[in-house]
Backbone bond lengths (Angstrom), bond angles and torsions (degrees), N, CA, C in turn:
res aa  C-N    CA-C-N  psi(-1)  N-CA   C-N-CA  omega(-1)  CA-C   N-CA-C  phi
1 M - - - 1.339 - - 1.552 117.05 -
2 R 1.307 120.04 114.55 1.412 122.60 -168.44 1.620 103.84 -99.55
3 V 1.441 110.17 127.37 1.402 118.83 -178.36 1.480 106.79 -131.31
4 L 1.342 112.45 136.94 1.497 118.30 174.03 1.553 110.21 -84.95
5 L 1.260 116.96 112.29 1.511 120.61 -172.56 1.591 109.26 -111.19
6 F 1.270 120.12 129.16 1.486 129.92 169.72 1.574 103.55 -87.51
7 V 1.295 121.33 92.93 1.461 120.60 -171.03 1.493 103.13 -90.70
8 C 1.388 110.74 131.80 1.456 122.25 172.92 1.542 110.29 -120.40
9 L 1.301 123.50 165.85 1.337 122.22 -172.95 1.535 110.20 -65.29
10 S 1.354 125.53 -35.19 1.504 123.02 -175.26 1.456 108.99 -72.67
11 I 1.295 120.72 -29.74 1.557 125.36 179.51 1.468 105.36 -71.32
12 V 1.323 121.12 -49.09 1.467 125.18 -174.43 1.594 107.74 -65.41
13 S 1.295 119.02 -38.69 1.396 122.44 -173.20 1.712 105.33 -69.11
14 I 1.236 115.50 -30.33 1.459 118.80 177.28 1.440 111.93 -77.85
15 M 1.303 120.25 -44.61 1.434 126.21 -174.85 1.630 108.97 -66.45
16 I 1.268 118.83 -42.78 1.408 119.84 -173.85 1.460 114.81 -120.59
17 N 1.366 111.68 31.63 1.613 123.80 173.56 1.468 108.31 50.78
18 S 1.277 115.32 46.01 1.521 122.98 166.62 1.590 113.34 64.17
19 M 1.472 113.24 15.06 1.344 118.44 178.06 1.508 119.49 -85.84
20 V 1.350 116.11 -1.17 1.430 119.68 179.06 1.639 103.42 -116.99
21 S 1.215 118.86 136.11 1.589 126.55 -171.28 1.445 112.28 -78.63
22 S 1.168 110.84 173.18 1.440 120.89 179.07 1.477 122.51 -69.33
23 D 1.285 115.26 6.25 1.545 119.59 178.42 1.481 111.44 -72.25
24 L 1.239 118.81 -5.38 1.458 127.13 -175.78 1.681 108.20 -89.84
25 F 1.372 110.02 -10.41 1.423 119.51 -169.95 1.467 111.95 -56.36
26 A 1.483 122.80 121.79 1.315 125.82 174.32 1.552 115.06 72.24
27 R 1.373 113.12 20.97 1.443 117.70 177.05 1.598 110.18 -97.48
28 T 1.352 106.36 146.60 1.587 106.60 177.69 1.459 107.09 -106.81
29 L 1.282 116.56 119.95 1.599 121.25 -179.65 1.423 112.39 -109.64
30 T 1.294 119.10 145.48 1.472 116.81 159.50 1.528 111.61 -104.95
31 I 1.262 114.86 124.57 1.463 124.68 -167.21 1.532 109.89 -111.24
32 E 1.432 114.36 129.96 1.336 123.27 165.47 1.559 110.57 -100.53
33 S 1.391 115.44 107.95 1.459 115.07 -178.30 1.523 110.20 -88.51
34 L 1.316 116.05 134.46 1.477 123.88 -172.43 1.623 110.27 -116.53
35 E 1.235 113.72 141.26 1.465 119.25 178.52 1.398 118.33 46.57
36 G 1.328 116.17 53.78 1.442 125.20 178.55 1.517 113.60 69.49
37 G 1.307 118.61 25.64 1.434 123.34 175.85 1.456 113.33 92.12
38 N 1.549 119.81 14.01 1.355 121.67 176.65 1.389 114.95 -69.18
39 C 1.346 116.11 -24.35 1.585 127.05 -177.96 1.493 106.05 -141.99
40 W 1.356 110.66 147.97 1.491 122.02 176.40 1.594 102.82 -126.12
41 V 1.331 108.44 140.18 1.560 121.34 169.15 1.472 104.03 -120.66
42 G 1.361 119.37 117.02 1.490 115.24 -178.65 1.456 112.16 -141.54
43 S 1.337 126.06 166.08 1.338 135.52 175.60 1.509 114.90 -155.49
44 E 1.231 116.34 164.80 1.461 125.04 -177.59 1.544 110.92 -88.72
45 S 1.370 118.34 -16.72 1.397 123.53 -174.55 1.400 113.56 -82.20
46 G 1.308 121.63 -12.85 1.489 122.77 -179.65 1.531 105.57 100.43
47 D 1.316 126.31 -7.87 1.437 126.59 -178.16 1.635 105.11 -112.99
48 T 1.418 112.25 158.08 1.445 116.95 168.54 1.548 107.77 -127.97
49 F 1.407 114.71 15.03 1.524 115.05 167.63 1.458 108.46 -139.24
50 F 1.328 120.66 140.69 1.423 130.48 -166.27 1.447 111.61 -135.82
51 S 1.357 114.35 154.82 1.518 122.07 165.22 1.423 110.97 -121.20
52 D 1.291 120.54 -179.84 1.570 129.09 179.78 1.516 104.81 -48.09
53 E 1.300 121.36 -47.28 1.425 128.67 -152.86 1.653 104.87 -79.77
54 D 1.433 114.49 -35.63 1.495 116.96 -168.64 1.653 109.22 -115.13
55 F 1.323 113.48 11.87 1.585 116.19 -172.69 1.528 111.33 -70.66
56 D 1.322 118.47 120.96 1.452 116.63 170.80 1.582 108.61 -127.08
57 G 1.280 119.66 20.59 1.483 120.73 174.57 1.435 106.05 114.18
58 V 1.383 115.00 148.24 1.477 120.65 173.43 1.443 108.13 -132.54
59 K 1.282 128.43 139.99 1.401 134.97 -177.33 1.584 110.93 -106.00
60 I 1.302 111.92 131.16 1.517 117.70 -171.81 1.578 107.38 -129.18
61 V 1.363 109.41 132.67 1.495 114.55 171.33 1.636 104.71 -133.15
62 S 1.485 104.00 134.19 1.484 112.70 173.96 1.472 105.11 -121.95
63 F 1.407 114.75 110.60 1.499 116.16 178.78 1.401 116.69 -70.62
64 P 1.358 120.02 -38.02 1.457 113.47 174.28 1.586 120.78 -56.67
65 Q 1.267 111.31 -31.64 1.450 121.77 179.41 1.571 114.93 -92.76
66 E 1.277 113.76 -5.37 1.437 124.51 -174.75 1.518 110.79 45.05
67 K 1.462 113.80 58.06 1.354 120.51 -179.26 1.494 112.90 -129.25
68 S 1.297 121.42 141.46 1.414 120.16 168.50 1.493 111.53 -142.03
69 F 1.288 120.90 148.85 1.493 123.90 -176.25 1.503 104.87 -168.59
70 T 1.401 105.14 176.51 1.546 118.60 -179.98 1.560 106.87 -124.91
71 L 1.325 116.37 138.32 1.467 120.80 170.99 1.540 103.25 -103.75
72 D 1.270 118.25 125.33 1.450 122.01 173.74 1.581 115.08 -127.02
73 R 1.163 124.68 -170.10 1.452 126.46 -177.32 1.581 116.26 -55.16
74 S 1.375 109.14 -44.47 1.451 108.26 172.37 1.458 118.55 -62.47
75 S 1.360 117.80 -30.94 1.489 121.38 175.43 1.536 107.74 -56.80
76 F 1.293 117.81 -38.81 1.515 114.72 -170.34 1.578 110.19 -89.31
77 D 1.371 117.65 -26.16 1.499 123.01 162.47 1.549 112.91 -47.38
78 E 1.338 109.48 -50.77 1.454 119.00 -177.33 1.581 113.72 -65.43
79 L 1.347 110.21 -33.85 1.555 122.37 -177.24 1.428 105.14 -66.21
80 N 1.348 122.29 -41.16 1.452 122.09 -173.04 1.509 112.74 -74.13
81 R 1.425 115.67 -26.84 1.340 114.54 166.45 1.511 119.88 -69.92
82 S 1.338 115.09 -38.72 1.424 126.99 177.55 1.495 111.38 -62.25
83 L 1.428 114.26 -42.45 1.481 116.11 174.23 1.465 115.20 -64.53
84 E 1.333 116.64 -42.63 1.589 112.32 176.37 1.436 113.88 -59.51
85 K 1.357 120.12 -41.09 1.473 124.45 179.62 1.498 110.36 -63.06
86 A 1.381 119.75 -36.80 1.444 125.48 -168.45 1.511 100.81 -74.73
87 I 1.442 119.58 -49.72 1.481 123.33 -176.25 1.492 112.66 -63.48
88 R 1.318 118.80 -38.21 1.445 121.71 173.23 1.508 117.18 -62.62
89 K 1.442 113.16 -31.18 1.400 115.47 -175.31 1.510 110.23 -73.76
90 V 1.182 120.51 -22.91 1.497 128.33 -178.48 1.452 111.22 -92.86
91 G 1.371 118.63 10.44 1.327 124.96 166.83 1.651 117.70 89.84
92 I 1.322 107.38 13.28 1.527 115.84 -178.64 1.589 103.91 -95.08
93 N 1.298 119.68 117.03 1.481 121.99 -177.28 1.437 117.83 -108.63
94 D 1.309 114.04 5.14 1.512 120.94 -176.83 1.418 110.36 -146.64
95 F 1.329 121.82 113.61 1.436 127.34 172.83 1.390 115.44 -137.20
96 S 1.311 124.30 129.92 1.348 125.21 -178.17 1.427 117.15 -84.23
97 E 1.333 127.91 167.01 1.384 130.91 -179.53 1.597 105.64 -64.30
98 V 1.222 115.47 135.00 1.532 122.18 177.85 1.455 114.48 -154.81
99 Q 1.336 118.07 156.24 1.482 119.61 174.37 1.401 106.49 -90.77
100 Y 1.433 113.69 158.09 1.291 125.22 179.32 1.555 113.03 -137.89
101 D 1.442 116.86 158.69 1.380 118.62 178.05 1.559 109.26 -117.20
102 L 1.264 120.20 136.27 1.426 123.14 -176.03 1.555 104.51 -113.28
103 H 1.364 112.09 122.69 1.557 118.41 174.03 1.300 109.73 -116.24
104 V 1.346 117.80 146.98 1.527 126.20 169.46 1.552 103.57 -100.17
105 K 1.298 123.32 137.32 1.315 132.77 170.89 1.468 110.33 -114.20
106 C 1.364 115.80 133.18 1.442 117.86 -179.53 1.528 114.01 -132.85
107 N 1.310 115.08 133.83 1.541 119.59 175.80 1.556 106.87 -136.32
108 H 1.278 112.92 -167.91 1.468 111.99 -177.74 1.553 118.17 -69.97
109 D 1.302 113.93 -10.64 1.460 119.73 176.60 1.622 112.53 -84.28
110 G 1.351 110.92 -18.07 1.448 113.99 -173.61 1.603 112.28 133.24
111 M 1.233 113.68 -143.43 1.626 120.68 -173.66 1.396 111.01 -135.29
112 I 1.371 110.14 146.59 1.477 117.59 166.20 1.552 109.00 -136.76
113 F 1.308 117.24 155.87 1.383 115.53 -172.96 1.730 99.77 -108.93
114 L 1.334 107.46 147.23 1.519 116.11 -178.24 1.461 106.64 -125.14
115 L 1.317 123.37 133.34 1.356 129.66 -171.97 1.641 108.57 -131.51
116 N 1.371 121.13 110.77 1.431 122.06 177.10 1.555 111.00 -88.73
117 L 1.226 121.43 140.12 1.433 125.82 -172.90 1.630 110.33 -152.89
118 Y 1.358 110.79 119.30 1.431 115.98 -173.53 1.547 115.78 -145.11
119 S 1.328 113.98 130.67 1.404 124.24 -172.68 1.560 106.85 -130.78
120 G 1.254 124.32 102.70 1.429 125.61 174.86 1.753 101.10 63.46
121 D 1.264 111.47 -128.48 1.492 117.01 -174.94 1.429 109.71 -82.90
122 V 1.309 125.52 -9.48 1.415 129.40 -178.43 1.504 108.85 -92.24
123 K 1.470 110.14 111.94 1.459 115.61 -175.57 1.550 109.03 -123.95
124 L 1.251 120.75 126.25 1.407 124.11 -172.89 1.566 114.68 -125.86
125 C 1.248 115.53 159.94 1.440 123.87 179.97 1.580 105.84 -140.11
126 A 1.373 115.56 114.91 1.503 116.90 177.00 1.481 109.97 -104.75
127 H 1.289 115.94 132.51 1.410 124.87 170.42 1.594 106.22 -96.35
128 L 1.408 116.47 131.02 1.397 126.63 -172.64 1.420 113.06 -132.15
129 S 1.263 113.36 150.06 1.538 118.67 163.56 1.507 113.70 -129.52
130 A 1.324 109.46 159.93 1.598 111.61 -172.54 1.534 105.28 -90.11
131 V 1.364 116.13 141.20 1.388 121.32 175.73 1.597 103.34 -127.54
132 E 1.308 110.37 123.61 1.475 112.76 -179.27 1.415 119.95 -70.19
133 M 1.280 121.73 154.52 1.500 122.99 174.08 1.435 113.14 -119.50
134 D 1.383 120.81 144.94 1.448 123.10 172.03 1.567 102.57 -129.55
135 G 1.269 107.94 99.38 1.369 116.02 179.22 1.582 108.03 71.54
136 N 1.375 120.07 -118.89 1.399 123.32 -178.50 1.573 110.74 -100.27
137 S 1.310 116.39 -2.74 1.298 118.13 179.61 1.519 112.57 -102.51
138 I 1.408 116.87 153.27 1.416 121.37 -177.80 1.586 109.47 -107.23
139 I 1.270 112.15 123.66 1.491 121.85 -178.83 1.492 101.58 -85.21
140 G 1.483 115.34 140.45 1.519 120.59 -176.69 1.519 114.74 -59.30
141 A 1.241 118.32 159.42 1.288 123.97 -173.06 1.579 112.81 -71.00
142 S 1.400 111.15 -14.46 1.506 114.42 179.20 1.519 107.56 -91.36
143 T 1.275 120.60 3.92 1.460 116.18 177.31 1.406 118.22 -55.23
144 K 1.483 123.49 141.26 1.449 120.16 -179.27 1.421 103.20 -92.99
145 F 1.426 116.13 -171.41 1.326 124.20 -168.59 1.683 111.10 -48.45
146 S 1.329 114.71 125.73 1.428 121.35 -167.23 1.689 105.01 -69.33
147 K 1.347 119.18 143.55 1.417 121.72 168.10 1.532 111.82 -56.43
148 A 1.344 120.66 -28.47 1.352 121.09 -174.02 1.501 106.42 -78.64
149 G 1.357 126.32 -0.48 1.357 127.30 179.16 1.561 112.53 84.20
150 I 1.380 107.06 -171.74 1.528 113.85 178.62 1.513 115.41 -60.58
151 G 1.419 112.44 -17.18 1.563 112.74 -167.85 1.607 104.20 -85.93
152 S 1.343 121.11 -0.30 1.481 116.08 -177.94 1.619 108.97 -65.10
153 S 1.226 115.15 142.07 1.502 123.76 -171.97 1.596 106.15 -83.43
154 A 1.396 117.85 145.42 1.362 122.75 173.28 1.502 116.06 -135.29
155 I 1.307 118.23 166.48 1.481 122.94 173.94 1.398 109.12 -118.52
156 L 1.314 117.39 159.34 1.557 120.14 176.17 1.438 109.35 -100.81
157 R 1.271 111.17 127.33 1.623 119.62 -175.84 1.504 101.89 -100.22
158 I 1.310 117.47 133.73 1.470 126.75 175.62 1.553 105.48 -80.19
159 D 1.396 118.99 111.68 1.249 121.64 174.09 1.486 118.67 -85.38
160 R 1.308 113.08 -44.94 1.498 121.71 171.76 1.556 113.76 -140.03
161 L 1.292 114.41 149.82 1.478 115.09 177.33 1.593 102.37 -126.02
162 Y 1.431 114.18 121.89 1.481 120.24 -168.89 1.563 101.22 -117.07
163 P 1.359 118.15 151.97 1.433 123.94 158.36 1.552 112.82 -56.44
164 N 1.239 110.71 146.02 1.562 114.52 177.17 1.481 109.71 -133.46
165 H 1.409 116.69 61.31 1.477 119.01 -167.23 1.440 113.88 -70.86
166 D 1.402 117.01 -29.54 1.495 120.18 175.00 1.437 117.19 -71.50
167 M 1.445 113.33 1.00 1.422 123.85 175.07 1.589 113.47 45.87
168 K 1.248 118.75 53.91 1.402 124.52 166.26 1.368 116.30 -65.97
169 R 1.361 119.45 101.86 1.516 114.15 -172.95 1.660 104.83 -87.63
170 G 0.891 142.35 161.98 1.553 134.30 -164.18 1.561 102.97 93.10
171 A 1.358 111.32 -153.50 1.385 115.96 -179.34 1.414 112.69 -81.34
172 C 1.392 112.57 101.43 1.465 120.81 -179.11 1.496 116.16 -69.05
173 I 1.261 120.30 166.38 1.516 126.89 174.79 1.407 112.13 -118.65
174 G 1.490 113.57 -57.34 1.519 121.97 179.78 1.378 107.49 103.10
175 Q 1.360 112.98 -177.81 1.429 130.81 -171.22 1.559 107.24 -137.48
176 N 1.311 114.63 152.38 1.450 118.82 172.37 1.457 114.90 -71.58
177 P 1.280 123.45 124.20 1.486 120.71 -172.39 1.542 104.34 -74.25
178 G 1.537 109.24 145.00 1.467 114.66 169.55 1.546 107.08 93.04
179 K 1.287 127.70 6.89 1.370 126.53 179.05 1.455 113.16 -137.39
180 L 1.415 109.52 149.53 1.525 118.50 173.82 1.436 100.96 -139.99
181 I 1.389 115.10 151.32 1.486 123.14 176.63 1.425 110.03 -113.44
182 L 1.382 116.34 120.59 1.357 123.09 -177.75 1.594 107.73 -99.24
183 N 1.257 118.73 104.13 1.444 125.00 -177.72 1.634 115.47 -97.73
184 L 1.341 115.29 94.74 1.376 118.59 -178.66 1.637 104.81 -119.40
185 S 1.311 120.39 28.36 1.355 115.53 175.93 1.413 125.43 -64.88
186 K 1.257 114.30 -28.77 1.486 116.06 173.67 1.407 113.66 -73.22
187 E 1.393 117.62 -42.39 1.478 122.67 174.48 1.531 113.34 -63.15
188 Y 1.443 114.32 -31.15 1.501 121.46 175.63 1.503 109.92 -61.90
189 S 1.250 117.49 -45.35 1.475 117.81 -178.80 1.533 116.23 -66.22
190 E 1.355 113.24 -16.87 1.379 115.97 -177.56 1.559 108.18 -97.33
191 N 1.242 121.29 -33.91 1.480 123.48 -176.10 1.587 108.67 -157.75
192 L 1.262 111.54 80.79 1.596 117.68 -173.23 1.534 107.74 -60.56
193 N 1.388 119.61 -40.07 1.457 118.71 -178.87 1.442 116.70 -62.35
194 V 1.283 114.36 -35.70 1.594 119.53 179.96 1.503 103.02 -69.90
195 V 1.328 122.04 -43.29 1.474 121.66 -176.06 1.448 114.40 -63.86
196 E 1.477 114.62 -45.36 1.410 116.95 -177.19 1.493 109.82 -70.46
197 S 1.249 123.64 -24.95 1.439 125.28 177.42 1.435 110.41 -75.21
198 C 1.347 121.76 -37.51 1.349 129.14 172.72 1.517 110.59 -53.01
199 V 1.445 113.92 -57.66 1.423 119.54 -170.19 1.520 106.21 -63.73
200 F 1.357 121.14 -37.72 1.380 121.91 -178.00 1.539 110.82 -63.32
201 E 1.408 119.11 -38.77 1.299 125.02 -177.80 1.616 112.80 -72.26
202 I 1.332 112.88 -28.25 1.610 118.56 179.10 1.424 103.95 -69.09
203 E 1.466 118.31 -46.66 1.488 120.85 -169.48 1.509 102.85 -68.80
204 K 1.353 124.54 -43.12 1.287 121.21 -175.52 1.528 119.01 -64.82
205 E 1.403 109.24 -30.42 1.467 114.64 -178.80 1.511 111.76 -77.60
206 Y 1.385 119.04 -27.38 1.365 123.72 -176.18 1.551 115.09 -119.39
207 K 1.426 115.43 33.05 1.420 119.04 -170.25 1.572 109.00 -65.02
208 N 1.350 119.50 -18.80 1.541 115.10 -179.05 1.542 105.29 -90.25
209 L 1.219 119.73 1.34 1.531 118.71 176.70 1.491 115.94 -104.19
210 F 1.464 116.22 -36.52 1.371 118.47 -173.10 1.453 107.47 -163.85
211 K 1.391 112.27 167.51 1.445 120.95 169.41 1.535 110.02 -122.06
212 I 1.354 117.75 151.81 1.469 122.46 -177.46 1.556 109.02 -107.75
213 H 1.267 113.25 125.52 1.517 116.07 170.53 1.472 112.76 -108.94
214 Y 1.462 112.80 142.06 1.315 118.02 -177.89 1.534 114.56 -90.56
215 N 1.378 114.95 145.13 1.521 119.45 177.10 1.379 107.06 -95.66
216 E 1.471 111.54 114.63 1.473 112.37 -178.56 1.446 113.78 -73.94
217 N 1.246 120.63 -16.18 1.633 127.59 -176.79 1.545 108.07 -78.66
218 V 1.369 114.35 -39.85 1.560 120.45 -169.00 1.504 105.96 -117.23
219 K 1.204 124.23 108.67 1.542 119.58 179.11 1.487 106.76 -75.38
220 G 1.298 111.57 132.96 1.468 122.28 -178.34 1.577 114.20 90.52
221 L 1.171 115.89 2.26 1.517 125.36 175.55 1.619 108.66 -95.52
222 Y 1.208 115.96 121.84 1.534 119.06 177.17 1.475 115.16 -134.39
223 V 1.379 120.12 141.04 1.346 127.14 177.20 1.587 110.05 -98.30
224 I 1.307 117.53 120.74 1.444 124.48 179.31 1.559 107.48 -90.06
225 Q 1.203 123.78 101.34 1.443 130.20 175.94 1.482 114.90 -86.83
226 L 1.402 117.14 102.72 1.451 120.53 179.19 1.407 118.12 -70.91
227 N 1.339 121.06 143.45 1.523 121.40 162.59 1.486 108.75 -50.70
228 S 1.131 115.77 160.38 1.549 130.17 -174.21 1.470 109.65 -67.45
229 D 1.347 116.93 -29.03 1.561 120.98 -179.33 1.468 108.75 -72.53
230 Y 1.306 122.77 -7.02 1.409 124.38 -175.14 1.576 114.03 -121.76
231 Y 1.405 114.03 10.95 1.415 115.88 164.71 1.424 112.43 -62.63
232 Y 1.501 120.72 141.07 1.230 132.64 -179.03 1.544 110.24 70.35
233 K 1.352 114.51 10.45 1.470 122.07 169.76 1.517 112.89 -119.66
234 E 1.238 115.72 26.55 1.451 119.30 -174.37 1.542 110.62 -63.83
235 H 1.237 121.28 -28.40 1.513 122.59 -179.91 1.534 108.91 -69.14
236 L 1.375 115.88 -38.13 1.371 120.59 179.63 1.623 107.84 -63.89
237 V 1.237 118.93 -44.78 1.454 120.28 179.27 1.442 114.53 -64.67
238 K 1.444 114.49 -40.09 1.576 120.07 175.28 1.531 107.09 -59.66
239 N 1.300 121.01 -44.41 1.372 121.26 -177.61 1.627 115.50 -71.48
240 L 1.291 113.25 -25.81 1.449 113.79 176.22 1.498 110.90 -75.97
241 I 1.428 118.34 -43.99 1.415 116.47 171.99 1.519 117.78 -57.33
242 L 1.347 118.40 -35.66 1.411 119.18 178.20 1.534 111.47 -74.08
243 Q 1.328 117.91 -34.99 1.402 119.13 -173.21 1.527 115.94 -76.28
244 Q 1.539 108.08 -33.93 1.475 113.72 -175.29 1.624 105.51 -119.44
245 S 1.424 113.06 44.56 1.304 116.12 -172.74 1.599 113.47 -63.82
246 V 1.360 118.21 127.96 1.523 120.99 177.08 1.514 110.63 -82.33
247 C 1.357 115.81 1.57 1.464 121.55 -177.19 1.490 112.15 -112.94
248 G 1.329 116.38 19.23 1.523 120.80 175.70 1.523 104.18 62.80
249 S 1.297 107.33 -131.73 1.622 116.59 -175.02 1.545 114.91 -89.64
250 L 1.248 113.79 3.61 1.479 114.50 -175.96 1.536 116.63 -66.02
251 V 1.464 114.06 -37.68 1.296 116.82 178.76 1.610 110.36 -100.63
252 K 1.266 117.03 121.36 1.472 128.93 175.54 1.412 118.59 -109.06
253 S 1.218 120.92 168.30 1.511 122.33 -176.01 1.425 113.46 -60.04
254 D 1.299 115.85 -32.31 1.544 117.59 178.72 1.577 110.26 -74.30
255 N 1.266 118.15 -18.71 1.539 115.83 176.02 1.489 112.12 -75.86
256 I 1.338 120.04 -17.51 1.418 120.33 -173.21 1.626 107.04 -110.53
257 E 1.295 117.55 112.99 1.510 122.08 -171.83 1.485 106.70 -119.47
258 Y 1.388 114.65 153.77 1.392 122.13 173.95 1.502 105.96 -82.36
259 D 1.378 115.81 155.47 1.486 124.97 179.32 1.567 111.23 -85.27
260 N 1.336 113.33 79.08 1.424 120.05 -173.93 1.508 112.49 -57.06
261 I 1.352 118.26 148.12 1.442 126.44 172.68 1.600 105.43 -80.09
262 F 1.321 112.00 144.92 1.381 118.54 174.63 1.527 116.85 -108.83
263 M 1.293 123.82 126.70 1.382 123.97 -171.85 1.527 107.02 -131.79
264 N 1.377 113.68 154.87 1.454 117.31 178.31 1.486 111.43 -68.86
265 V 1.320 111.40 150.46 1.475 112.07 -178.70 1.575 108.93 -68.46
266 G 1.301 110.98 160.58 1.543 118.74 177.75 1.460 112.72 175.33
267 T 1.267 120.07 -170.87 1.536 123.01 -168.94 1.620 103.07 -111.25
268 T 1.263 116.09 136.45 1.367 126.83 177.97 1.557 112.10 -106.90
269 H 1.284 115.87 150.63 1.514 125.06 171.87 1.435 112.06 -147.73
270 R 1.333 112.44 131.98 1.408 115.97 178.69 1.584 109.60 -75.11
271 V 1.312 121.45 133.51 1.408 120.49 -171.41 1.501 107.81 -112.73
272 Y 1.398 117.67 -40.98 1.472 119.93 -175.11 1.493 115.44 -162.48
273 T 1.428 114.50 141.67 1.368 119.90 -176.78 1.559 100.88 -114.07
274 G 1.281 116.12 120.92 1.432 125.19 -175.80 1.558 115.31 -120.10
275 T 1.325 118.57 -178.92 1.477 121.80 171.69 1.440 107.92 -121.55
276 F 1.361 116.93 130.80 1.431 120.16 168.19 1.441 107.87 -97.65
277 P 1.400 121.03 125.05 1.502 120.69 -173.90 1.425 115.82 -70.51
278 G 1.230 117.80 -7.59 1.654 115.92 -177.47 1.581 114.85 78.19
279 F 1.245 113.85 -177.11 1.514 120.26 170.07 1.405 109.63 -157.49
């Protein structure tokens, strides 16, 4: 719900329990209210979504977390540096220049930022949180509404970097690195001996790549645990199993799934489209 609000000090004091200061006095903000008002995304330009060319800062409020801050150009310059560091840390040493979308997701617990990033076969989803800055110092992520008000600048801290092999463009979620799910439960119910033999042959053929763990609760459901060298390369291992299957046509693409991350439901809003310069 987009509402044009003429924000004065008395209204702000009521809405956020006097925790945002008078620097909002007489400002006109366009506000995007998320998840029943738990979070606000606002700007003075009349927009709540920006790209590199038209970005003049976006103001964020999370009432459940008692946090307010502004993301400006310096926030995203720092984000690019953090992204390169995080990507290299997981063993990816070549990444071309690409555009990315940054979404904010809000629910009753507060907000999280989601950023999708893909270059060729490498597809990633970063989960981020806002860390406020006061001059050159970083105020902890648990800091409540800043005395400097909603105008206080912040950077985005990368909390986790996940594979995103299903390439959900929009608000990505990601998958756990180093895991694949082999689901042969239907085939198991029809012919358990064939399935067990198939799984044994797969594990023997690719013993240098992964181990297969049996799910005791669901017959025919297996977890493929990759060796650490193949983290973030789950799509390559999946393709290898399918292309060189020792089980003939028993194992199809739909039988091998990525281990998706589960998140609480909430409302998402695209805040920014930027450019990662690559390395």
